Biopython code that builds the backbone (N, CA, C, O; Angstrom):
import numpy as np
from Bio.PDB.StructureBuilder import StructureBuilder

atoms = [
    (1, "MET", "N", (32.874, -22.863, -2.184)),
    (1, "MET", "CA", (34.096, -21.780, -1.368)),
    (1, "MET", "C", (32.661, -21.440, 0.015)),
    (1, "MET", "O", (31.756, -20.619, 0.161)),
    (2, "SER", "N", (33.327, -22.907, 0.941)),
    (2, "SER", "CA", (31.988, -22.224, 1.787)),
    (2, "SER", "C", (32.645, -21.710, 3.146)),
    (2, "SER", "O", (33.851, -21.884, 3.323)),
    (3, "SER", "N", (31.729, -20.974, 4.264)),
    (3, "SER", "CA", (32.724, -20.430, 4.820)),
    (3, "SER", "C", (32.157, -21.211, 6.059)),
    (3, "SER", "O", (30.942, -21.411, 6.039)),
    (4, "PHE", "N", (32.692, -21.564, 6.869)),
    (4, "PHE", "CA", (32.509, -22.409, 8.699)),
    (4, "PHE", "C", (31.915, -21.217, 9.742)),
    (4, "PHE", "O", (32.375, -21.196, 10.883)),
    (5, "LYS", "N", (31.076, -20.403, 9.418)),
    (5, "LYS", "CA", (31.004, -19.489, 10.504)),
    (5, "LYS", "C", (30.519, -20.069, 11.997)),
    (5, "LYS", "O", (31.262, -20.664, 12.779)),
    (6, "ASP", "N", (28.810, -19.697, 12.262)),
    (6, "ASP", "CA", (28.589, -20.122, 13.369)),
    (6, "ASP", "C", (27.551, -20.510, 13.016)),
    (6, "ASP", "O", (26.603, -19.728, 12.958)),
    (7, "GLU", "N", (27.376, -22.290, 12.556)),
    (7, "GLU", "CA", (26.472, -23.064, 11.900)),
    (7, "GLU", "C", (25.626, -24.082, 13.093)),
    (7, "GLU", "O", (25.141, -25.172, 12.789)),
    (8, "SER", "N", (25.580, -23.607, 14.197)),
    (8, "SER", "CA", (25.027, -24.337, 15.174)),
    (8, "SER", "C", (24.015, -24.361, 15.480)),
    (8, "SER", "O", (23.542, -25.037, 16.394)),
    (9, "PHE", "N", (23.276, -23.365, 14.526)),
    (9, "PHE", "CA", (21.807, -23.464, 14.393)),
    (9, "PHE", "C", (20.877, -24.717, 13.731)),
    (9, "PHE", "O", (19.705, -25.087, 13.782)),
    (10, "ARG", "N", (22.181, -25.150, 13.053)),
    (10, "ARG", "CA", (21.891, -26.230, 11.875)),
    (10, "ARG", "C", (21.557, -28.033, 13.017)),
    (10, "ARG", "O", (20.980, -29.075, 12.706)),
    (11, "ASP", "N", (22.006, -27.754, 13.848)),
    (11, "ASP", "CA", (22.077, -28.878, 14.816)),
    (11, "ASP", "C", (20.683, -29.151, 15.864)),
    (11, "ASP", "O", (20.459, -30.164, 16.527)),
    (12, "SER", "N", (20.004, -28.131, 15.787)),
    (12, "SER", "CA", (18.942, -28.798, 16.663)),
    (12, "SER", "C", (17.136, -27.628, 15.958)),
    (12, "SER", "O", (17.260, -26.683, 15.178)),
    (13, "ILE", "N", (16.137, -27.967, 16.364)),
    (13, "ILE", "CA", (15.089, -27.850, 15.539)),
    (13, "ILE", "C", (15.088, -26.324, 16.633)),
    (13, "ILE", "O", (15.387, -26.309, 17.827)),
    (14, "ALA", "N", (14.646, -25.107, 15.756)),
    (14, "ALA", "CA", (14.201, -23.919, 16.510)),
    (14, "ALA", "C", (12.711, -23.921, 17.213)),
    (14, "ALA", "O", (12.370, -23.069, 18.034)),
    (15, "THR", "N", (11.741, -25.179, 16.698)),
    (15, "THR", "CA", (10.568, -24.910, 17.672)),
    (15, "THR", "C", (10.337, -25.856, 18.685)),
    (15, "THR", "O", (9.228, -26.138, 19.138)),
    (16, "ILE", "N", (12.036, -26.620, 19.229)),
    (16, "ILE", "CA", (11.674, -27.045, 20.156)),
    (16, "ILE", "C", (12.758, -26.838, 21.131)),
    (16, "ILE", "O", (13.913, -26.755, 20.713)),
    (17, "THR", "N", (12.525, -26.756, 22.268)),
    (17, "THR", "CA", (13.327, -26.107, 23.740)),
    (17, "THR", "C", (14.333, -27.499, 23.784)),
    (17, "THR", "O", (14.308, -28.538, 23.124)),
    (18, "THR", "N", (15.352, -26.948, 25.035)),
    (18, "THR", "CA", (16.315, -28.013, 25.327)),
    (18, "THR", "C", (15.768, -29.115, 25.874)),
    (18, "THR", "O", (16.088, -30.264, 25.570)),
    (19, "GLU", "N", (14.698, -28.713, 26.922)),
    (19, "GLU", "CA", (13.688, -29.965, 27.470)),
    (19, "GLU", "C", (13.061, -30.551, 26.617)),
    (19, "GLU", "O", (12.243, -31.246, 27.219)),
    (20, "GLY", "N", (12.936, -30.711, 25.367)),
    (20, "GLY", "CA", (11.965, -31.457, 24.385)),
    (20, "GLY", "C", (10.701, -30.641, 24.199)),
    (20, "GLY", "O", (10.047, -30.947, 23.203)),
    (21, "LYS", "N", (10.366, -29.952, 24.734)),
    (21, "LYS", "CA", (8.946, -29.187, 25.109)),
    (21, "LYS", "C", (8.807, -28.170, 24.082)),
    (21, "LYS", "O", (9.657, -27.281, 24.137)),
    (22, "ARG", "N", (8.012, -28.092, 23.234)),
    (22, "ARG", "CA", (7.208, -27.162, 21.575)),
    (22, "ARG", "C", (7.464, -25.688, 22.391)),
    (22, "ARG", "O", (6.891, -25.375, 23.434)),
    (23, "ASN", "N", (8.344, -24.959, 21.750)),
    (23, "ASN", "CA", (8.843, -23.455, 21.500)),
    (23, "ASN", "C", (7.430, -22.914, 21.057)),
    (23, "ASN", "O", (6.916, -23.860, 20.460)),
    (24, "PHE", "N", (6.839, -22.198, 21.058)),
    (24, "PHE", "CA", (5.616, -21.171, 20.253)),
    (24, "PHE", "C", (6.299, -20.683, 19.428)),
    (24, "PHE", "O", (7.510, -20.583, 19.620)),
    (25, "ILE", "N", (5.794, -20.308, 18.444)),
    (25, "ILE", "CA", (5.787, -19.010, 17.840)),
    (25, "ILE", "C", (4.962, -17.818, 17.320)),
    (25, "ILE", "O", (4.775, -17.853, 16.104)),
    (26, "TYR", "N", (4.551, -17.010, 17.824)),
    (26, "TYR", "CA", (3.793, -16.019, 17.954)),
    (26, "TYR", "C", (4.104, -15.276, 16.731)),
    (26, "TYR", "O", (5.273, -15.520, 16.430)),
    (27, "PRO", "N", (3.469, -14.342, 15.762)),
    (27, "PRO", "CA", (3.754, -13.553, 14.698)),
    (27, "PRO", "C", (3.237, -12.379, 15.181)),
    (27, "PRO", "O", (2.152, -12.179, 15.728)),
    (28, "LYS", "N", (4.447, -11.356, 14.826)),
    (28, "LYS", "CA", (4.070, -10.179, 15.634)),
    (28, "LYS", "C", (3.073, -9.359, 14.825)),
    (28, "LYS", "O", (3.154, -9.531, 13.608)),
    (29, "LYS", "N", (2.240, -8.584, 15.213)),
    (29, "LYS", "CA", (1.505, -7.680, 14.659)),
    (29, "LYS", "C", (2.068, -6.849, 14.035)),
    (29, "LYS", "O", (3.116, -6.337, 14.427)),
    (30, "PRO", "N", (1.365, -6.484, 12.712)),
    (30, "PRO", "CA", (2.171, -5.500, 11.717)),
    (30, "PRO", "C", (1.374, -3.643, 12.319)),
    (30, "PRO", "O", (0.326, -3.001, 12.382)),
    (31, "SER", "N", (2.348, -3.610, 12.515)),
    (31, "SER", "CA", (1.908, -1.540, 12.611)),
    (31, "SER", "C", (2.366, -1.007, 11.996)),
    (31, "SER", "O", (2.735, -1.584, 10.974)),
    (32, "GLY", "N", (2.651, 0.304, 12.125)),
    (32, "GLY", "CA", (3.105, 1.460, 11.171)),
    (32, "GLY", "C", (2.755, 2.375, 10.450)),
    (32, "GLY", "O", (1.540, 2.231, 10.586)),
    (33, "LYS", "N", (2.892, 3.464, 9.583)),
    (33, "LYS", "CA", (2.504, 4.184, 9.071)),
    (33, "LYS", "C", (2.163, 3.688, 7.484)),
    (33, "LYS", "O", (1.116, 4.019, 6.927)),
    (34, "TYR", "N", (3.360, 2.717, 6.736)),
    (34, "TYR", "CA", (2.825, 2.045, 5.701)),
    (34, "TYR", "C", (1.487, 0.819, 5.843)),
    (34, "TYR", "O", (0.589, 0.666, 5.015)),
    (35, "TYR", "N", (1.664, 0.070, 7.081)),
    (35, "TYR", "CA", (0.879, -0.220, 7.100)),
    (35, "TYR", "C", (-0.575, 0.184, 7.279)),
    (35, "TYR", "O", (-1.477, -0.526, 6.835)),
    (36, "GLN", "N", (-0.796, 1.266, 7.895)),
    (36, "GLN", "CA", (-2.250, 1.876, 8.029)),
    (36, "GLN", "C", (-2.907, 2.708, 6.342)),
    (36, "GLN", "O", (-4.027, 3.000, 5.924)),
    (37, "LYS", "N", (-1.794, 2.805, 5.913)),
    (37, "LYS", "CA", (-1.868, 3.699, 4.436)),
    (37, "LYS", "C", (-2.699, 1.981, 3.128)),
    (37, "LYS", "O", (-3.677, 1.897, 2.385)),
    (38, "ARG", "N", (-1.714, 1.129, 3.489)),
    (38, "ARG", "CA", (-2.505, -0.202, 3.045)),
    (38, "ARG", "C", (-3.242, -0.283, 3.129)),
    (38, "ARG", "O", (-3.975, -0.477, 2.160)),
    (39, "LYS", "N", (-3.703, -0.203, 4.425)),
    (39, "LYS", "CA", (-5.054, -0.843, 5.201)),
    (39, "LYS", "C", (-6.066, -0.041, 4.657)),
    (39, "LYS", "O", (-6.934, -0.727, 4.117)),
    (40, "ILE", "N", (-6.310, 1.423, 4.596)),
    (40, "ILE", "CA", (-7.167, 2.192, 3.976)),
    (40, "ILE", "C", (-7.227, 2.057, 2.415)),
    (40, "ILE", "O", (-8.301, 2.147, 1.821)),
    (41, "LEU", "N", (-6.017, 1.834, 1.760)),
    (41, "LEU", "CA", (-5.806, 1.931, 0.173)),
    (41, "LEU", "C", (-6.895, 0.449, 0.127)),
    (41, "LEU", "O", (-7.845, 0.360, -0.651)),
    (42, "SER", "N", (-6.552, -0.503, 1.013)),
    (42, "SER", "CA", (-7.323, -1.903, 0.448)),
    (42, "SER", "C", (-9.146, -1.682, 0.992)),
    (42, "SER", "O", (-10.087, -2.170, 0.366)),
    (43, "TYR", "N", (-9.293, -0.812, 2.323)),
    (43, "TYR", "CA", (-10.381, -0.993, 2.679)),
    (43, "TYR", "C", (-11.440, 0.685, 0.866)),
    (43, "TYR", "O", (-12.634, 0.789, 0.588)),
    (44, "ILE", "N", (-10.507, 1.304, 0.392)),
    (44, "ILE", "CA", (-10.855, 2.011, -0.503)),
    (44, "ILE", "C", (-11.454, 1.141, -1.596)),
    (44, "ILE", "O", (-12.642, 1.212, -1.912)),
    (45, "LEU", "N", (-10.444, 0.189, -2.244)),
    (45, "LEU", "CA", (-10.025, -0.938, -3.239)),
    (45, "LEU", "C", (-11.831, -1.726, -3.222)),
    (45, "LEU", "O", (-12.798, -1.771, -3.982)),
    (46, "LEU", "N", (-11.459, -2.228, -1.869)),
    (46, "LEU", "CA", (-13.038, -2.854, -1.826)),
    (46, "LEU", "C", (-13.955, -2.274, -1.509)),
    (46, "LEU", "O", (-14.767, -3.111, -1.115)),
    (47, "VAL", "N", (-14.501, -0.959, -1.402)),
    (47, "VAL", "CA", (-15.532, -0.284, -1.729)),
    (47, "VAL", "C", (-15.913, -0.337, -3.155)),
    (47, "VAL", "O", (-16.937, -0.780, -3.677)),
    (48, "PHE", "N", (-14.522, 0.390, -3.836)),
    (48, "PHE", "CA", (-14.945, 0.316, -5.244)),
    (48, "PHE", "C", (-15.150, -0.991, -6.130)),
    (48, "PHE", "O", (-15.939, -0.942, -7.074)),
    (49, "LEU", "N", (-14.549, -1.999, -5.880)),
    (49, "LEU", "CA", (-15.288, -2.959, -6.497)),
    (49, "LEU", "C", (-16.918, -3.577, -6.457)),
    (49, "LEU", "O", (-17.692, -3.974, -7.328)),
    (50, "LEU", "N", (-17.004, -3.402, -4.666)),
    (50, "LEU", "CA", (-18.082, -3.630, -4.746)),
    (50, "LEU", "C", (-19.341, -2.570, -5.211)),
    (50, "LEU", "O", (-20.459, -3.084, -5.235)),
    (51, "THR", "N", (-19.258, -1.396, -5.512)),
    (51, "THR", "CA", (-20.266, -0.420, -5.279)),
    (51, "THR", "C", (-19.984, -0.460, -7.077)),
    (51, "THR", "O", (-21.062, -0.596, -7.655)),
    (52, "ALA", "N", (-18.694, -0.364, -8.122)),
    (52, "ALA", "CA", (-18.731, 0.185, -9.154)),
    (52, "ALA", "C", (-19.918, -0.944, -10.054)),
    (52, "ALA", "O", (-20.552, -0.271, -10.866)),
    (53, "PRO", "N", (-20.216, -2.026, -10.074)),
    (53, "PRO", "CA", (-21.551, -2.817, -10.928)),
    (53, "PRO", "C", (-22.618, -1.982, -10.693)),
    (53, "PRO", "O", (-23.438, -2.084, -11.605)),
    (54, "PHE", "N", (-22.985, -1.095, -9.732)),
    (54, "PHE", "CA", (-23.911, -0.593, -9.079)),
    (54, "PHE", "C", (-23.714, 0.990, -9.947)),
    (54, "PHE", "O", (-24.673, 1.745, -9.783)),
    (55, "ILE", "N", (-22.892, 1.379, -10.585)),
    (55, "ILE", "CA", (-23.000, 2.542, -10.923)),
    (55, "ILE", "C", (-22.866, 2.668, -12.567)),
    (55, "ILE", "O", (-22.295, 1.773, -13.189)),
    (56, "LYS", "N", (-23.237, 3.442, -13.020)),
    (56, "LYS", "CA", (-24.022, 3.790, -14.557)),
    (56, "LYS", "C", (-23.367, 4.707, -15.168)),
    (56, "LYS", "O", (-23.374, 5.782, -14.569)),
    (57, "VAL", "N", (-22.693, 4.680, -16.322)),
    (57, "VAL", "CA", (-22.222, 5.493, -17.404)),
    (57, "VAL", "C", (-22.988, 5.464, -18.792)),
    (57, "VAL", "O", (-23.350, 4.347, -19.162)),
    (58, "ASN", "N", (-23.251, 6.425, -19.519)),
    (58, "ASN", "CA", (-23.656, 6.366, -20.727)),
    (58, "ASN", "C", (-24.671, 5.200, -20.434)),
    (58, "ASN", "O", (-25.102, 4.745, -21.493)),
    (59, "GLY", "N", (-25.100, 4.680, -19.502)),
    (59, "GLY", "CA", (-26.194, 3.566, -19.922)),
    (59, "GLY", "C", (-25.762, 2.431, -19.686)),
    (59, "GLY", "O", (-26.586, 1.523, -19.800)),
    (60, "ASN", "N", (-24.531, 2.112, -19.331)),
    (60, "ASN", "CA", (-23.777, 1.123, -19.318)),
    (60, "ASN", "C", (-23.130, 0.878, -17.615)),
    (60, "ASN", "O", (-22.953, 1.851, -16.882)),
    (61, "GLN", "N", (-22.927, -0.078, -17.310)),
    (61, "GLN", "CA", (-22.281, -0.365, -15.639)),
    (61, "GLN", "C", (-21.113, -0.095, -16.119)),
    (61, "GLN", "O", (-20.639, -0.312, -17.235)),
    (62, "PHE", "N", (-20.629, 0.456, -15.083)),
    (62, "PHE", "CA", (-18.860, 0.963, -15.072)),
    (62, "PHE", "C", (-17.991, -0.486, -14.834)),
    (62, "PHE", "O", (-16.986, -0.692, -15.514)),
    (63, "LEU", "N", (-18.352, -1.259, -14.036)),
    (63, "LEU", "CA", (-17.714, -2.394, -14.565)),
    (63, "LEU", "C", (-18.661, -3.784, -14.804)),
    (63, "LEU", "O", (-19.403, -3.935, -13.834)),
    (64, "MET", "N", (-18.776, -4.469, -15.470)),
    (64, "MET", "CA", (-19.223, -5.777, -15.619)),
    (64, "MET", "C", (-18.859, -6.722, -16.473)),
    (64, "MET", "O", (-18.809, -6.395, -17.659)),
    (65, "PHE", "N", (-18.604, -7.762, -16.192)),
    (65, "PHE", "CA", (-18.088, -9.136, -16.789)),
    (65, "PHE", "C", (-19.270, -10.184, -16.799)),
    (65, "PHE", "O", (-19.560, -11.061, -15.985)),
    (66, "ASN", "N", (-19.877, -9.790, -18.034)),
    (66, "ASN", "CA", (-21.247, -10.970, -18.298)),
    (66, "ASN", "C", (-20.287, -11.970, -19.449)),
    (66, "ASN", "O", (-20.005, -11.617, -20.593)),
    (67, "VAL", "N", (-19.784, -13.646, -18.620)),
    (67, "VAL", "CA", (-19.389, -14.058, -19.432)),
    (67, "VAL", "C", (-19.911, -14.988, -20.118)),
    (67, "VAL", "O", (-19.264, -15.613, -20.958)),
    (68, "LEU", "N", (-21.469, -15.266, -19.788)),
    (68, "LEU", "CA", (-22.506, -16.202, -20.113)),
    (68, "LEU", "C", (-22.987, -15.193, -21.457)),
    (68, "LEU", "O", (-22.938, -15.807, -22.523)),
    (69, "GLU", "N", (-23.341, -14.073, -21.546)),
    (69, "GLU", "CA", (-23.573, -13.363, -22.865)),
    (69, "GLU", "C", (-22.696, -12.875, -23.381)),
    (69, "GLU", "O", (-23.017, -12.133, -24.309)),
    (70, "ARG", "N", (-20.971, -13.029, -23.045)),
    (70, "ARG", "CA", (-20.066, -12.289, -23.562)),
    (70, "ARG", "C", (-20.429, -11.021, -23.887)),
    (70, "ARG", "O", (-20.623, -10.552, -25.009)),
    (71, "ARG", "N", (-20.525, -10.376, -22.562)),
    (71, "ARG", "CA", (-20.637, -9.050, -22.341)),
    (71, "ARG", "C", (-19.789, -8.429, -21.424)),
    (71, "ARG", "O", (-19.845, -8.709, -20.227)),
    (72, "PHE", "N", (-18.620, -7.202, -22.105)),
    (72, "PHE", "CA", (-18.068, -6.829, -20.790)),
    (72, "PHE", "C", (-18.100, -5.358, -20.786)),
    (72, "PHE", "O", (-18.406, -4.730, -21.800)),
    (73, "SER", "N", (-17.807, -4.820, -19.727)),
    (73, "SER", "CA", (-17.847, -3.150, -19.930)),
    (73, "SER", "C", (-17.330, -2.961, -18.861)),
    (73, "SER", "O", (-17.691, -3.480, -17.805)),
    (74, "ILE", "N", (-16.202, -2.008, -19.046)),
    (74, "ILE", "CA", (-15.076, -2.058, -18.247)),
    (74, "ILE", "C", (-14.658, -0.182, -18.587)),
    (74, "ILE", "O", (-14.280, 0.339, -19.637)),
    (75, "PHE", "N", (-14.886, 0.346, -17.429)),
    (75, "PHE", "CA", (-14.729, 1.851, -17.243)),
    (75, "PHE", "C", (-16.179, 2.917, -18.101)),
    (75, "PHE", "O", (-16.136, 4.044, -18.593)),
    (76, "GLY", "N", (-17.339, 1.915, -17.958)),
    (76, "GLY", "CA", (-18.104, 2.173, -19.006)),
    (76, "GLY", "C", (-18.046, 2.222, -20.317)),
    (76, "GLY", "O", (-18.762, 3.031, -20.907)),
    (77, "PHE", "N", (-17.424, 1.606, -20.826)),
    (77, "PHE", "CA", (-16.895, 1.257, -22.405)),
    (77, "PHE", "C", (-17.126, -0.156, -22.973)),
    (77, "PHE", "O", (-16.124, -0.863, -22.867)),
    (78, "PRO", "N", (-17.963, -0.623, -23.427)),
    (78, "PRO", "CA", (-18.869, -1.641, -23.838)),
    (78, "PRO", "C", (-17.711, -2.335, -24.450)),
    (78, "PRO", "O", (-16.983, -1.739, -25.244)),
    (79, "PHE", "N", (-17.500, -3.638, -24.097)),
    (79, "PHE", "CA", (-16.630, -4.368, -24.979)),
    (79, "PHE", "C", (-17.002, -5.830, -25.476)),
    (79, "PHE", "O", (-17.725, -6.479, -24.721)),
    (80, "TRP", "N", (-16.594, -6.414, -26.650)),
    (80, "TRP", "CA", (-17.106, -7.291, -27.375)),
    (80, "TRP", "C", (-16.059, -8.154, -26.488)),
    (80, "TRP", "O", (-15.272, -7.751, -25.631)),
    (81, "PRO", "N", (-16.348, -9.748, -27.062)),
    (81, "PRO", "CA", (-15.562, -10.802, -27.251)),
    (81, "PRO", "C", (-14.158, -10.400, -28.592)),
    (81, "PRO", "O", (-12.982, -10.761, -28.617)),
    (82, "GLN", "N", (-14.755, -9.749, -29.317)),
    (82, "GLN", "CA", (-13.838, -9.172, -30.973)),
    (82, "GLN", "C", (-12.962, -8.427, -30.430)),
    (82, "GLN", "O", (-11.776, -8.515, -30.748)),
    (83, "ASP", "N", (-13.482, -7.425, -29.366)),
    (83, "ASP", "CA", (-12.568, -6.495, -29.304)),
    (83, "ASP", "C", (-11.669, -6.556, -27.781)),
    (83, "ASP", "O", (-11.218, -5.614, -27.129)),
    (84, "PHE", "N", (-11.601, -8.152, -27.483)),
    (84, "PHE", "CA", (-10.786, -8.782, -26.203)),
    (84, "PHE", "C", (-9.163, -7.949, -26.636)),
    (84, "PHE", "O", (-8.354, -7.606, -25.773)),
    (85, "TYR", "N", (-9.025, -7.813, -27.650)),
    (85, "TYR", "CA", (-7.748, -7.943, -28.019)),
    (85, "TYR", "C", (-7.177, -6.195, -27.514)),
    (85, "TYR", "O", (-6.200, -5.882, -26.834)),
    (86, "LEU", "N", (-7.780, -5.693, -27.887)),
    (86, "LEU", "CA", (-8.051, -3.943, -27.459)),
    (86, "LEU", "C", (-7.332, -4.066, -25.516)),
    (86, "LEU", "O", (-6.271, -3.828, -24.940)),
    (87, "PHE", "N", (-8.223, -4.397, -25.285)),
    (87, "PHE", "CA", (-8.570, -4.613, -23.359)),
    (87, "PHE", "C", (-6.921, -5.476, -23.938)),
    (87, "PHE", "O", (-6.019, -4.666, -23.724)),
    (88, "VAL", "N", (-6.433, -6.580, -24.461)),
    (88, "VAL", "CA", (-5.364, -7.319, -23.555)),
    (88, "VAL", "C", (-3.882, -6.556, -24.044)),
    (88, "VAL", "O", (-2.910, -6.786, -23.325)),
    (89, "MET", "N", (-3.712, -5.772, -25.092)),
    (89, "MET", "CA", (-2.863, -4.883, -25.446)),
    (89, "MET", "C", (-2.640, -3.651, -24.337)),
    (89, "MET", "O", (-1.579, -3.326, -23.804)),
    (90, "SER", "N", (-3.661, -3.202, -24.196)),
    (90, "SER", "CA", (-3.252, -2.071, -23.169)),
    (90, "SER", "C", (-3.317, -2.342, -22.113)),
    (90, "SER", "O", (-2.973, -1.493, -21.292)),
    (91, "MET", "N", (-3.814, -3.717, -21.631)),
    (91, "MET", "CA", (-2.716, -4.348, -20.278)),
    (91, "MET", "C", (-1.317, -4.677, -20.595)),
    (91, "MET", "O", (-0.368, -4.735, -19.813)),
    (92, "ILE", "N", (-1.333, -4.822, -21.475)),
    (92, "ILE", "CA", (0.225, -5.273, -21.609)),
    (92, "ILE", "C", (1.423, -3.896, -22.097)),
    (92, "ILE", "O", (2.654, -3.901, -22.080)),
    (93, "VAL", "N", (0.582, -2.962, -22.448)),
    (93, "VAL", "CA", (1.616, -1.426, -22.106)),
    (93, "VAL", "C", (1.429, -0.756, -21.074)),
    (93, "VAL", "O", (1.993, 0.311, -20.828)),
    (94, "GLY", "N", (0.353, -1.503, -20.142)),
    (94, "GLY", "CA", (0.380, -0.799, -19.042)),
    (94, "GLY", "C", (1.368, -0.966, -18.172)),
    (94, "GLY", "O", (1.971, -0.122, -17.510)),
    (95, "VAL", "N", (1.533, -2.553, -18.243)),
    (95, "VAL", "CA", (2.781, -3.457, -17.191)),
    (95, "VAL", "C", (3.840, -3.041, -17.481)),
    (95, "VAL", "O", (4.648, -2.637, -16.645)),
    (96, "VAL", "N", (4.068, -3.061, -18.909)),
    (96, "VAL", "CA", (5.657, -2.885, -19.413)),
    (96, "VAL", "C", (5.880, -0.895, -19.412)),
    (96, "VAL", "O", (6.778, -0.131, -19.766)),
    (97, "GLY", "N", (4.889, -0.783, -18.976)),
    (97, "GLY", "CA", (5.078, 0.976, -18.780)),
    (97, "GLY", "C", (5.469, 1.473, -17.357)),
    (97, "GLY", "O", (6.312, 2.318, -17.054)),
    (98, "LEU", "N", (4.482, 0.591, -16.400)),
    (98, "LEU", "CA", (4.957, 0.522, -14.997)),
    (98, "LEU", "C", (6.270, -0.060, -14.719)),
    (98, "LEU", "O", (6.972, 0.303, -13.775)),
    (99, "THR", "N", (6.633, -1.096, -15.674)),
    (99, "THR", "CA", (8.162, -1.816, -15.377)),
    (99, "THR", "C", (9.405, -1.041, -15.599)),
    (99, "THR", "O", (10.379, -0.971, -14.849)),
    (100, "LEU", "N", (9.200, -0.413, -16.867)),
    (100, "LEU", "CA", (9.968, 0.289, -17.660)),
    (100, "LEU", "C", (10.012, 1.526, -16.882)),
    (100, "LEU", "O", (11.109, 1.780, -16.383)),
    (101, "PHE", "N", (8.912, 2.477, -16.636)),
    (101, "PHE", "CA", (8.804, 3.928, -16.313)),
    (101, "PHE", "C", (8.778, 3.932, -14.555)),
    (101, "PHE", "O", (8.694, 4.996, -13.941)),
]
sb = StructureBuilder()
sb.init_structure("model")
sb.init_model(0)
sb.init_chain("A")
sb.init_seg("    ")
for serial, (resi, resn, name, xyz) in enumerate(atoms, 1):
    if name == "N":
        sb.init_residue(resn, " ", resi, " ")
    sb.init_atom(name, np.array(xyz, "f"), 0.0, 1.0, " ", f" {name:<3s}", serial, name[0])
structure = sb.get_structure()
């Protein structure tokens, strides 16, 4: 069941004028309260990710992903490859918890 409302927009290309010249489309610059909050949060996360490897907790780096030597340190806790299933399980529990609750 299709409804035939005003479908005249399908007869022409939106980026071409009636004279045949190109109609340029310019994106609107985002603004607003939530955009500012998102921008501030992204700056904070960027600073965190750039400075976290230099922070030491109990003699371990706060974040370290050394793939060649198979050493991982997340939030100051050292993980070895045999401990990786713990990290995977905690990530699965976190994702399920966020989506359900």
